[in-house]
KOLLUM-879609 format. One line per 4 residues: number of its first residue (from 1); their letters; for each residue x, y, z of N, C-alpha, C, O. Coordinates in steps of 0.1 Angstrom, whole numbers, plus 5000, padded with zeros to 4 digits. Atoms other than C-alpha are relative to their C-alpha. Layout:
# KOLLUM-879609
NUM	A	X Y Z X Y Z X Y Z X Y Z  ... .
This chain:
# KOLLUM-879609
1	MGVK	4999 5013 5006 5428 3559 7055 5015 4999 5013 5025 5005 5014  4987 5000 5001 5449 3542 7077 5004 4982 5001 4998 4972 4998  5002 5019 5008 5464 3508 7076 5008 4991 5020 5015 4996 5029  4997 5006 4987 5469 3481 7107 5006 4991 4993 5006 4989 4981 .
5	FQRD	4988 5013 4998 5494 3453 7112 4998 4990 5008 4993 4996 5018  5006 5016 4994 5486 3420 7128 5013 4994 5009 5018 4985 5003  4985 5004 4993 5519 3413 7153 4996 4987 4996 4984 4982 4996  4998 5009 5000 5534 3383 7145 5011 4988 5003 5022 4990 4997 .
9	DSLD	4991 5005 4993 5553 3356 7164 5001 4994 4990 5000 5005 4984  4992 5009 5011 5562 3333 7132 5014 5003 5002 5021 4995 5009  4987 4997 4996 5595 3349 7134 5003 5000 5009 5012 4992 5012  4994 5004 4988 5598 3352 7167 5002 4982 5003 5010 4979 5012 .
13	KKFE	4997 5015 4995 5597 3311 7170 5007 5000 4989 5016 4993 4992  4986 5007 5010 5619 3308 7140 5009 5003 5003 5018 5001 4995  4985 4986 5003 5645 3331 7150 5005 4990 5016 5017 4985 5016  5001 5010 4987 5640 3310 7190 5009 4988 4996 5020 4987 5002 .
17	EFAT	4998 5013 5005 5647 3275 7170 5015 5001 4992 5024 4993 4991  4983 4998 5009 5678 3291 7147 5012 5002 5010 5022 4996 5009  4989 4995 4990 5697 3308 7177 5006 4990 5006 5002 4978 5008  4992 5010 4992 5721 3291 7195 5005 5014 5008 5002 5026 5005 .
21	FPDL	4991 4991 4989 5742 3309 7225 5016 4993 4996 5021 4982 4993  4985 5003 5011 5777 3313 7210 5003 4993 5019 5014 4987 5018  4990 5002 4982 5788 3304 7254 5003 4984 4998 5013 4977 4998  5002 5012 4998 5772 3272 7252 5008 4990 4989 5011 4978 4992 .
25	ELEE	4995 5000 5010 5788 3267 7219 5015 4992 4998 5020 4982 4994  4985 5002 4994 5820 3270 7229 5010 4996 5012 5023 4995 5012  4999 5007 4994 5823 3257 7256 4998 4981 4998 5006 4972 5002  4992 5016 5007 5817 3220 7239 5008 5000 4993 5013 4989 4990 .
29	KEKA	4987 5003 5007 5843 3230 7216 5004 5001 5003 5013 4995 4997  4988 4994 4992 5864 3243 7240 5007 4981 5008 5018 4976 5009  4995 5013 4995 5860 3206 7259 4999 4990 4986 5000 4983 4996  4999 5004 5010 5859 3186 7226 5017 4996 4994 5023 4986 4993 .
33	KQAD	4985 4995 4998 5895 3203 7220 5005 4990 5011 5011 4979 5010  4989 5007 4989 5908 3192 7253 4998 4986 5001 5003 4978 5009  5007 5018 4992 5889 3156 7251 5013 4994 4981 5017 4982 4980  4994 5001 5007 5912 3158 7215 5016 5000 5001 5023 4992 4994 .
37	IERF	4990 5002 4998 5943 3167 7229 5004 4989 5011 5013 4979 5011  4995 5018 4990 5945 3141 7258 5001 4986 4991 5006 4976 4995  4999 5016 5005 5943 3114 7233 5010 5003 4987 5014 4996 4979  4989 5006 5013 5968 3126 7209 5009 5000 5012 5013 4989 5014 .
41	LNPT	4987 4998 4994 5995 3135 7235 4999 4989 5014 5009 4988 5022  5002 5010 4996 5979 3105 7256 4993 4982 4992 4984 4974 4995  5008 5012 5008 5973 3074 7230 5000 4988 5014 5004 4989 5025  5003 5009 4998 5960 3042 7238 5007 4988 5000 4999 4982 4993 .
45	PKKK	4985 5016 5014 5990 3008 7225 4982 4991 4998 4972 4987 5003  5008 5007 5006 5970 2993 7206 5002 4986 4998 5013 4985 4993  4991 5017 4997 5976 2950 7209 4998 4995 4986 4988 4995 4978  5002 5004 5014 5985 2938 7180 4996 4982 5001 5001 4975 5011 .
49	ESDK	4996 5017 5000 5979 2899 7173 5009 4990 4995 5009 4978 4994  4986 5005 5003 6012 2893 7161 5006 4998 5011 5013 4989 5014  4990 5001 4984 6025 2901 7196 4993 4985 5011 4999 4979 5021  5011 5010 4993 6001 2874 7212 5009 4984 4996 5011 4974 5002 .
53	K	4997 5016 5004 6016 2845 7194 5018 4999 5006 5025 4989 5005 .
């Protein structure tokens, strides 16, 4: 008596949807971090309405 298994690709599909490539995430996080640093080091001056008088 033998047992037959049928290959199911549903787990592979779920993994592809769930899995992310760490290199891409690191690049995006690094870009966001650099943008935050630039905003901190070079803040834009805020205009106050009381200074206009």
